[in-house]
C-alpha positions as CSV (number, residue, x, y, z in Angstrom):
1,M,-60.5,48.1,-117.7
2,I,-58.7,44.8,-118.5
3,N,-55.8,45.0,-121.0
4,K,-56.8,42.9,-124.0
5,N,-53.2,42.3,-124.8
6,L,-52.7,40.3,-121.6
7,R,-53.2,36.6,-121.7
8,R,-56.3,34.9,-120.2
9,V,-55.5,32.7,-117.2
10,V,-57.5,29.6,-116.2
11,V,-57.5,27.1,-113.4
12,T,-57.0,23.6,-114.7
13,G,-55.9,21.7,-111.6
14,M,-56.2,21.7,-107.8
15,G,-54.9,19.9,-104.8
16,A,-55.7,20.1,-101.1
17,I,-54.6,18.9,-97.7
18,T,-57.1,20.2,-95.2
19,P,-58.8,19.6,-91.8
20,L,-61.8,18.3,-93.8
21,G,-59.9,15.8,-95.8
22,N,-56.8,15.3,-97.9
23,T,-58.1,15.6,-101.4
24,V,-60.1,18.3,-103.0
25,K,-63.1,16.0,-103.2
26,E,-63.1,15.4,-99.5
27,Y,-62.5,18.9,-98.7
28,W,-65.4,20.2,-100.8
29,E,-67.8,17.5,-99.6
30,G,-67.0,18.6,-96.0
31,L,-67.7,22.2,-96.8
32,I,-70.9,21.6,-98.6
33,A,-72.1,19.3,-95.7
34,G,-71.3,22.0,-93.2
35,R,-68.9,19.8,-91.3
36,S,-66.4,21.2,-88.8
37,G,-62.7,20.0,-88.9
38,I,-62.0,21.4,-85.4
39,S,-61.3,19.3,-82.4
40,A,-59.0,18.8,-79.3
41,I,-55.3,19.3,-80.1
42,T,-53.5,15.9,-80.6
43,H,-50.2,17.1,-82.0
44,F,-48.9,17.9,-78.5
45,D,-50.0,17.8,-74.9
46,A,-52.1,21.0,-74.6
47,S,-53.2,20.5,-71.0
48,L,-51.3,23.6,-69.8
49,H,-52.5,25.7,-72.6
50,T,-55.5,28.0,-72.3
51,C,-56.5,27.1,-75.9
52,K,-56.7,23.3,-76.4
53,I,-58.4,23.2,-79.8
54,A,-57.3,23.3,-83.4
55,A,-58.2,22.2,-86.9
56,E,-55.7,19.5,-87.5
57,V,-55.0,17.6,-90.7
58,R,-55.8,13.9,-90.0
59,D,-54.5,10.7,-91.6
60,F,-52.0,12.4,-93.8
61,N,-49.3,10.0,-94.9
62,P,-46.2,11.9,-96.3
63,Y,-44.9,8.5,-97.7
64,D,-47.7,8.6,-100.2
65,Y,-45.8,11.4,-101.9
66,L,-42.2,11.2,-100.6
67,E,-39.6,8.6,-100.1
68,R,-39.3,7.7,-96.4
69,K,-35.7,8.8,-96.0
70,E,-36.3,12.1,-97.6
71,A,-39.6,12.7,-95.7
72,K,-37.9,12.6,-92.4
73,H,-35.9,15.7,-93.3
74,I,-38.8,17.7,-94.7
75,S,-41.0,19.9,-92.4
76,R,-44.7,19.2,-92.3
77,F,-45.7,22.4,-94.0
78,A,-43.4,21.5,-96.9
79,Q,-44.7,18.0,-97.1
80,F,-48.2,19.5,-97.3
81,A,-47.1,21.7,-100.2
82,V,-45.5,18.9,-102.2
83,A,-48.5,16.6,-101.7
84,A,-51.1,19.2,-102.7
85,S,-48.9,20.3,-105.8
86,L,-48.6,16.7,-107.0
87,Q,-52.4,16.4,-106.6
88,A,-53.0,19.5,-108.7
89,I,-50.6,18.3,-111.5
90,A,-52.3,15.0,-111.6
91,N,-55.8,16.5,-111.5
92,A,-54.9,18.7,-114.5
93,E,-53.2,15.7,-116.3
94,F,-50.4,18.1,-116.8
95,K,-46.9,16.8,-117.7
96,I,-43.7,18.7,-117.0
97,D,-40.7,17.6,-119.1
98,D,-37.7,19.1,-120.9
99,S,-40.0,20.6,-123.5
100,N,-41.8,22.9,-121.0
101,A,-40.0,22.8,-117.7
102,T,-38.6,26.4,-118.0
103,E,-42.1,27.8,-118.7
104,V,-43.6,26.3,-115.6
105,G,-43.1,28.2,-112.4
106,I,-44.0,27.8,-108.7
107,I,-45.1,30.4,-106.0
108,I,-46.2,29.0,-102.7
109,G,-47.1,31.3,-99.8
110,N,-46.4,30.6,-96.2
111,G,-46.7,32.5,-92.9
112,I,-44.5,30.9,-90.3
113,G,-42.4,28.2,-91.9
114,G,-41.0,25.2,-89.9
115,L,-41.8,26.5,-86.5
116,Q,-42.1,23.0,-85.1
117,V,-38.6,22.2,-86.1
118,I,-37.2,25.4,-84.5
119,E,-39.0,24.5,-81.3
120,E,-37.7,21.0,-81.3
121,Q,-34.1,22.0,-82.3
122,Q,-34.0,24.7,-79.6
123,K,-34.7,22.1,-77.0
124,I,-32.0,19.9,-78.3
125,F,-29.5,22.9,-78.3
126,L,-30.4,23.8,-74.8
127,T,-30.3,20.2,-73.3
128,Q,-27.6,18.5,-75.4
129,G,-25.5,21.3,-76.8
130,P,-24.8,22.9,-80.2
131,K,-23.2,19.8,-81.8
132,R,-26.4,17.8,-81.5
133,C,-28.4,20.1,-83.7
134,S,-29.5,18.7,-87.0
135,P,-27.8,19.8,-90.1
136,F,-31.2,19.8,-91.7
137,T,-32.5,22.5,-89.3
138,I,-32.2,25.4,-91.6
139,P,-33.7,23.8,-94.8
140,M,-36.5,22.5,-92.7
141,T,-37.4,25.9,-91.4
142,I,-37.1,28.4,-94.1
143,S,-40.5,29.4,-95.7
144,N,-39.2,29.3,-99.2
145,I,-38.3,25.6,-98.9
146,A,-41.9,24.5,-99.8
147,A,-41.6,26.1,-103.3
148,G,-38.1,24.7,-103.7
149,L,-38.9,21.2,-102.8
150,T,-42.0,21.3,-105.0
151,A,-39.7,22.3,-107.9
152,I,-37.4,19.4,-107.2
153,H,-40.4,17.0,-107.1
154,T,-42.1,18.3,-110.2
155,G,-39.2,19.4,-112.4
156,A,-40.6,22.9,-112.8
157,K,-37.7,25.4,-113.7
158,G,-39.6,28.6,-114.3
159,P,-40.2,31.5,-111.8
160,N,-40.0,30.3,-108.3
161,F,-40.4,32.1,-105.0
162,C,-42.4,32.3,-101.7
163,T,-44.7,35.0,-100.6
164,V,-44.6,35.7,-96.8
165,T,-47.5,38.0,-96.1
166,A,-49.1,36.3,-93.1
167,C,-52.7,35.3,-93.7
168,A,-52.7,36.9,-97.2
169,A,-49.7,34.8,-98.4
170,G,-51.7,32.1,-100.3
171,S,-53.7,34.6,-102.1
172,N,-50.6,36.7,-102.9
173,A,-49.0,33.6,-104.4
174,I,-51.9,33.0,-106.7
175,G,-52.1,36.7,-107.6
176,E,-48.5,36.9,-108.5
177,A,-48.6,33.7,-110.5
178,F,-51.7,35.1,-112.3
179,R,-49.6,38.1,-113.2
180,L,-46.6,36.1,-114.6
181,I,-48.8,34.2,-116.9
182,Q,-50.8,37.3,-118.0
183,T,-47.6,39.0,-119.0
184,G,-46.2,36.0,-120.8
185,Q,-43.4,35.2,-118.4
186,A,-44.8,31.7,-117.8
187,Q,-47.2,29.3,-119.5
188,A,-48.2,27.5,-116.3
189,M,-47.8,28.1,-112.5
190,I,-48.2,25.9,-109.4
191,C,-49.4,28.3,-106.8
192,G,-51.2,28.6,-103.5
193,G,-50.3,28.3,-99.8
194,T,-49.2,25.9,-97.1
195,E,-48.9,26.0,-93.3
196,A,-48.3,23.7,-90.3
197,A,-48.1,25.9,-87.3
198,I,-50.1,23.9,-84.7
199,T,-47.3,23.8,-82.2
200,P,-46.9,24.6,-78.5
201,L,-45.2,27.9,-79.0
202,C,-47.5,29.1,-81.7
203,I,-50.7,28.3,-79.9
204,A,-49.4,29.9,-76.7
205,A,-48.2,33.1,-78.6
206,F,-51.6,33.6,-80.5
207,N,-53.4,33.0,-77.3
208,S,-51.3,35.6,-75.4
209,A,-52.2,38.0,-78.3
210,K,-55.9,37.3,-77.4
211,T,-56.7,36.2,-80.9
212,L,-57.7,32.6,-80.3
213,S,-61.1,31.1,-79.3
214,N,-61.0,29.2,-76.0
215,R,-64.2,27.5,-76.5
216,N,-62.6,24.2,-75.6
217,E,-65.7,22.4,-74.4
218,E,-67.5,22.6,-77.8
219,P,-64.7,22.8,-80.5
220,T,-66.9,22.3,-83.5
221,R,-68.8,25.5,-82.5
222,A,-65.7,27.6,-81.7
223,S,-65.2,29.2,-85.1
224,R,-68.2,31.3,-85.7
225,P,-67.5,34.3,-88.1
226,F,-69.9,37.1,-88.0
227,D,-71.7,35.7,-85.0
228,K,-72.4,37.9,-81.9
229,E,-70.7,35.3,-79.6
230,R,-67.5,34.9,-81.6
231,N,-64.4,35.2,-79.4
232,G,-61.4,34.5,-81.6
233,F,-60.1,32.2,-84.5
234,V,-59.2,28.6,-84.4
235,M,-55.8,27.6,-85.7
236,G,-55.8,25.2,-88.7
237,E,-53.2,23.6,-91.0
238,G,-52.9,22.3,-94.5
239,A,-52.3,23.4,-98.1
240,G,-54.3,24.5,-101.1
241,I,-52.6,24.6,-104.6
242,L,-53.9,25.5,-108.0
243,L,-52.4,24.8,-111.3
244,I,-53.1,27.7,-113.5
245,E,-52.3,28.2,-117.2
246,D,-52.4,30.5,-120.2
247,L,-55.7,29.7,-121.8
248,E,-54.2,29.1,-125.1
249,H,-51.7,26.8,-123.7
250,A,-54.4,24.9,-121.9
251,I,-56.5,24.5,-125.0
252,R,-53.4,23.6,-127.2
253,R,-52.4,20.7,-124.8
254,G,-56.0,19.5,-124.6
255,A,-56.7,20.3,-120.9
256,T,-59.3,18.0,-119.7
257,H,-61.1,20.5,-117.5
258,I,-61.1,24.3,-117.0
259,Y,-62.6,25.0,-113.6
260,A,-62.7,28.8,-113.8
261,E,-60.9,31.9,-115.1
262,I,-58.8,34.2,-112.8
263,V,-59.6,37.7,-113.9
264,G,-58.5,40.1,-111.2
265,Y,-56.0,40.7,-108.4
266,G,-56.1,43.6,-106.0
267,L,-53.6,44.2,-103.2
268,T,-53.1,46.9,-100.7
269,C,-51.8,47.8,-97.2
270,D,-53.5,49.3,-94.3
271,A,-50.4,51.1,-92.9
272,Y,-52.2,51.2,-89.7
273,H,-51.3,48.5,-87.0
274,I,-49.2,45.2,-86.8
275,T,-52.2,43.0,-86.0
276,T,-55.5,45.1,-86.1
277,P,-57.2,46.0,-89.3
278,S,-57.9,49.6,-90.0
279,P,-61.2,50.3,-88.5
280,N,-62.5,52.1,-91.5
281,G,-61.8,49.1,-93.7
282,E,-60.1,51.4,-96.2
283,G,-57.4,48.9,-97.3
284,A,-59.7,45.9,-97.7
285,T,-62.2,48.1,-99.6
286,R,-59.5,49.1,-102.1
287,A,-58.3,45.6,-102.6
288,M,-61.7,44.5,-103.7
289,E,-62.2,47.6,-105.9
290,L,-58.8,47.0,-107.5
291,A,-59.6,43.3,-108.1
292,L,-62.7,44.4,-109.9
293,K,-61.0,47.1,-111.9
294,D,-58.3,44.8,-112.9
295,A,-60.9,42.3,-114.1
296,G,-63.0,45.0,-116.0
297,L,-66.0,44.1,-113.8
298,F,-68.5,46.1,-111.9
299,P,-70.0,45.6,-108.4
300,N,-73.4,44.5,-109.9
301,E,-71.6,41.6,-111.6
302,V,-70.3,40.0,-108.4
303,S,-72.4,37.0,-107.2
304,Y,-70.5,35.5,-104.4
305,I,-67.6,36.4,-101.9
306,N,-65.6,34.0,-100.0
307,A,-64.8,36.1,-97.0
308,H,-61.6,36.3,-94.9
309,G,-64.1,35.9,-92.0
310,T,-61.7,34.8,-89.2
311,S,-64.2,34.8,-86.3
312,T,-62.4,37.7,-84.5
313,I,-64.3,40.7,-83.2
314,A,-62.4,43.3,-85.3
315,N,-61.9,41.5,-88.5
316,D,-65.5,40.4,-89.2
317,A,-67.1,43.8,-88.5
318,T,-64.3,45.6,-90.5
319,E,-64.7,43.2,-93.6
320,T,-68.4,43.7,-93.5
321,L,-67.9,47.4,-93.7
322,A,-65.3,47.1,-96.5
323,I,-67.7,44.9,-98.6
324,K,-70.3,47.6,-98.2
325,Q,-67.9,50.3,-99.2
326,A,-66.5,48.4,-102.1
327,L,-69.8,47.1,-103.6
328,G,-72.3,49.6,-102.5
329,N,-76.0,48.5,-102.5
330,R,-75.0,45.4,-104.3
331,A,-73.4,44.1,-101.1
332,L,-76.8,43.6,-99.6
333,E,-77.7,41.1,-102.3
334,I,-74.5,39.1,-102.5
335,P,-74.2,35.7,-100.7
336,I,-71.1,35.6,-98.6
337,S,-69.5,32.7,-96.6
338,S,-66.6,32.1,-94.4
339,T,-65.4,28.6,-94.9
340,K,-63.0,29.2,-91.9
341,S,-66.1,28.4,-89.8
342,M,-65.4,24.7,-90.8
343,T,-61.6,24.6,-91.5
344,G,-60.4,27.0,-88.9
345,H,-57.7,29.7,-89.9
346,L,-54.9,28.1,-91.9
347,L,-52.8,31.4,-91.8
348,G,-50.6,31.4,-94.9
349,A,-52.5,28.5,-96.4
350,S,-56.0,29.9,-96.0
351,G,-55.9,31.9,-99.3
352,G,-55.0,28.6,-101.1
353,I,-57.8,26.4,-99.8
354,E,-60.3,29.3,-100.0
355,A,-59.4,29.9,-103.6
356,I,-60.2,26.3,-104.3
357,A,-63.5,26.7,-102.5
358,T,-64.3,29.8,-104.5
359,V,-63.3,28.1,-107.9
360,L,-65.7,25.3,-107.1
361,T,-68.5,27.6,-106.1
362,V,-68.1,29.3,-109.5
363,G,-67.9,26.1,-111.4
364,L,-70.7,24.2,-109.6
365,D,-73.1,27.0,-108.7
366,L,-73.1,25.7,-105.1
367,I,-72.3,28.1,-102.2
368,P,-70.8,26.6,-99.0
369,P,-72.3,27.8,-95.8
370,T,-71.0,29.8,-92.8
371,I,-71.7,27.4,-89.9
372,N,-72.3,28.4,-86.2
373,L,-73.9,31.7,-87.3
374,D,-76.7,31.6,-84.7
375,Q,-76.9,35.2,-83.6
376,P,-75.6,37.5,-86.2
377,D,-73.7,40.5,-84.9
378,P,-75.7,43.7,-85.6
379,K,-72.5,45.1,-87.3
380,C,-72.3,42.1,-89.5
381,D,-75.6,42.4,-91.3
382,L,-75.0,40.9,-94.8
383,D,-76.1,37.5,-96.3
384,Y,-73.6,35.1,-94.9
385,V,-75.4,31.9,-96.0
386,P,-75.9,30.6,-92.4
387,H,-75.8,26.9,-91.6
388,T,-76.5,25.2,-94.9
389,S,-75.1,25.4,-98.4
390,R,-77.2,27.1,-101.2
391,N,-77.7,26.3,-104.9
392,Q,-77.4,29.6,-106.7
393,R,-75.8,30.7,-110.0
394,V,-72.4,32.2,-109.5
395,D,-70.7,33.9,-112.4
396,V,-68.2,36.1,-110.6
397,A,-66.7,35.6,-107.2
398,L,-64.2,37.3,-104.9
399,S,-61.9,35.6,-102.5
400,N,-60.5,37.9,-99.7
401,S,-57.5,37.4,-97.5
402,F,-56.1,39.9,-95.0
403,G,-53.0,39.4,-93.0
404,F,-51.0,40.8,-90.0
405,G,-49.1,43.8,-91.0
406,G,-52.0,45.2,-92.9
407,H,-51.8,43.1,-96.0
408,N,-54.8,42.9,-98.1
409,V,-55.6,40.7,-101.1
410,S,-58.7,40.1,-103.2
411,L,-58.8,37.7,-106.1
412,A,-61.5,37.7,-108.8
413,F,-62.7,34.5,-110.4
414,K,-65.2,34.2,-113.3
415,K,-67.1,31.2,-114.8
416,F,-65.2,30.1,-117.9
417,E,-66.6,31.0,-121.3
418,D,-64.9,30.3,-124.6
């Protein structure tokens, strides 16, 4: 059961840069409308690639958030993080100054870092020699720079680090931030995930691993979680950031809005395979069970799950099994959706934007759909809210994230009550 001596933690601000839009409002409207953000790759010439589609962020202007001179030396994934973090702070009407800077921390997860810069600088190194490599190469590529730059741009001087757990990174970041506030080590945390890995090498490598969908002729139908015809995930990019606070601190400062309460965090490892989930779903099952135990909740209290739902053969069937094992008969009654059907898979950023979707689902009692679910896989036989969004009361929700290396995370959110 939940330790009553721990502090309550609430979500008071959110920011998003996504394939569906570059604000939380645009992102949410796209989800509820069942709109796909997937199209032909424009970031580079993909004509020689087997996979030619991705969920790109469109119309993002880093100069809206950064000075031009500085922005040129900041990787795209870090630009996204700073932008979404500044949005979250503004959304919460939260001020960081000398009176509270040391009590505000930052944890921003990331899977791959500045891969685009590595690819570009490697070409320069090979064609022009070592002296032509940029002195900004290292700070533009290291994964932790997103958290560091966000601190520089917000003034937050509290706990600061980066979670690097592949596709679970964003959710791990939120979970660890939740723990720091629970235990009184911070009053507020900026947390979530960021990623910008739609690059020639990354697309080629994932395709060689046979994990990407090559449905190039109909990109908006390529990401189809739980569908019998699914044939891989679609790469996405962006950032999703939450501002979370100690409830008493939020009330004391007069927070304008409390979206939801974070009540549970479960994390496990499969210890099975570098890329494939354990076929018995044991690790994912325990992550959900631990999140509920941490929250002091029971399966019959869960009213929505935002699934990891990648649109790969192994993941979707295994997650379905894990949900059944973790929630028993209640699993048959719970609406579940994979928003990756619309955003693609943002790797380390997926947990961040999916936490936002889960929080809004709890707050608005409106469940986003799983699009492209035309022929459900017999192994995926739960209620995945196909095609259209659904109005339904949601008091407790789980958000699942599972990453290469066997990392499993489940976050529990609850409708806020005084």
